[in-house]
GUDOLUM-623319 format. One record per residue (C-alpha): residue number from 1; residue in one letter; x, y, z. Coordinates in Angstrom, 1 decimal, decimal comma. Example, Ala and Ser with C-alpha at 12.3 -4.5 7.8 and 13.67 -1.06 7.14 Angstrom:
BEGIN
<seq = 1 type = A east = 12,3 north = -4,5 up = 7,8>
<seq = 2 type = S east = 13,7 north = -1,1 up = 7,1>
! end
This chain:
BEGIN
<seq = 1 type = M east = 109,0 north = 158,1 up = -132,4>
<seq = 2 type = A east = 113,0 north = 158,6 up = -131,6>
<seq = 3 type = D east = 113,5 north = 157,3 up = -127,9>
<seq = 4 type = S east = 114,8 north = 160,1 up = -126,3>
<seq = 5 type = V east = 116,3 north = 161,0 up = -122,8>
<seq = 6 type = Y east = 115,8 north = 163,7 up = -120,3>
<seq = 7 type = R east = 118,0 north = 164,7 up = -116,8>
<seq = 8 type = V east = 116,3 north = 166,0 up = -113,6>
<seq = 9 type = T east = 118,3 north = 168,1 up = -111,1>
<seq = 10 type = E east = 116,5 north = 169,3 up = -107,5>
<seq = 11 type = V east = 117,0 north = 173,6 up = -108,0>
<seq = 12 type = V east = 115,2 north = 175,7 up = -105,2>
<seq = 13 type = G east = 113,2 north = 178,3 up = -106,2>
<seq = 14 type = V east = 112,6 north = 181,4 up = -102,6>
<seq = 15 type = S east = 109,6 north = 184,0 up = -102,5>
<seq = 16 type = S east = 108,3 north = 186,2 up = -100,5>
<seq = 17 type = D east = 105,6 north = 186,7 up = -101,9>
<seq = 18 type = S east = 104,1 north = 182,9 up = -102,9>
<seq = 19 type = W east = 104,8 north = 179,9 up = -103,6>
<seq = 20 type = E east = 103,3 north = 180,4 up = -107,2>
<seq = 21 type = Q east = 106,2 north = 182,6 up = -107,7>
<seq = 22 type = A east = 108,6 north = 180,7 up = -106,2>
<seq = 23 type = T east = 108,5 north = 178,4 up = -108,8>
<seq = 24 type = K east = 108,2 north = 181,3 up = -111,7>
<seq = 25 type = S east = 111,4 north = 182,8 up = -110,3>
<seq = 26 type = A east = 114,0 north = 178,9 up = -110,0>
<seq = 27 type = I east = 112,1 north = 178,4 up = -113,5>
<seq = 28 type = E east = 112,8 north = 181,1 up = -115,2>
<seq = 29 type = K east = 115,7 north = 181,6 up = -113,6>
<seq = 30 type = V east = 116,9 north = 177,7 up = -115,4>
<seq = 31 type = S east = 115,7 north = 178,6 up = -117,9>
<seq = 32 type = E east = 119,0 north = 181,4 up = -118,6>
<seq = 33 type = T east = 121,3 north = 178,5 up = -119,1>
<seq = 34 type = V east = 119,6 north = 175,2 up = -119,4>
<seq = 35 type = R east = 117,6 north = 174,4 up = -123,6>
<seq = 36 type = D east = 115,0 north = 172,9 up = -123,8>
<seq = 37 type = L east = 112,8 north = 172,4 up = -120,4>
<seq = 38 type = R east = 110,4 north = 170,0 up = -121,0>
<seq = 39 type = V east = 108,3 north = 169,5 up = -117,1>
<seq = 40 type = A east = 109,1 north = 170,9 up = -113,6>
<seq = 41 type = E east = 107,4 north = 168,6 up = -110,8>
<seq = 42 type = V east = 106,6 north = 170,2 up = -107,5>
<seq = 43 type = I east = 109,0 north = 167,7 up = -104,9>
<seq = 44 type = R east = 108,2 north = 169,5 up = -101,4>
<seq = 45 type = Q east = 106,9 north = 172,9 up = -99,7>
<seq = 46 type = D east = 107,9 north = 174,2 up = -96,7>
<seq = 47 type = V east = 108,3 north = 177,5 up = -96,0>
<seq = 48 type = T east = 111,1 north = 180,0 up = -93,4>
<seq = 49 type = I east = 109,6 north = 181,7 up = -90,1>
<seq = 50 type = A east = 110,8 north = 184,9 up = -88,1>
<seq = 51 type = D east = 108,4 north = 186,1 up = -85,7>
<seq = 52 type = G east = 106,0 north = 183,7 up = -85,3>
<seq = 53 type = K east = 105,4 north = 184,8 up = -88,9>
<seq = 54 type = V east = 105,9 north = 183,2 up = -92,4>
<seq = 55 type = S east = 109,2 north = 184,7 up = -93,8>
<seq = 56 type = E east = 109,8 north = 182,6 up = -96,8>
<seq = 57 type = F east = 107,8 north = 181,0 up = -99,5>
<seq = 58 type = R east = 110,1 north = 177,7 up = -101,1>
<seq = 59 type = I east = 109,8 north = 175,3 up = -102,6>
<seq = 60 type = R east = 111,8 north = 172,4 up = -104,2>
<seq = 61 type = L east = 111,1 north = 171,2 up = -108,2>
<seq = 62 type = G east = 113,0 north = 168,2 up = -110,3>
<seq = 63 type = V east = 113,6 north = 170,2 up = -113,5>
<seq = 64 type = S east = 114,0 north = 168,0 up = -116,7>
<seq = 65 type = F east = 115,8 north = 168,4 up = -119,9>
<seq = 66 type = K east = 116,1 north = 166,8 up = -123,0>
<seq = 67 type = Y east = 119,4 north = 165,9 up = -123,6>
<seq = 68 type = D east = 120,8 north = 167,4 up = -127,1>
<seq = 69 type = K east = 123,1 north = 166,1 up = -130,6>
<seq = 70 type = E east = 126,1 north = 167,9 up = -129,9>
! end
């Protein structure tokens, strides 16, 4: 197996519905501009609160992708 090098970039997804939807939205958006995504690791989950209620679910992901020969 050949040696590989991967880069990890942090992204934040936001959803008013759930952490799962925030994750899906972040991955779908990143995949529009980054090829060969490999793994996404949940770094942190949090919520924003408005008027005593959860208004947004936020998830911070470490997204990895393989460096490619140009």
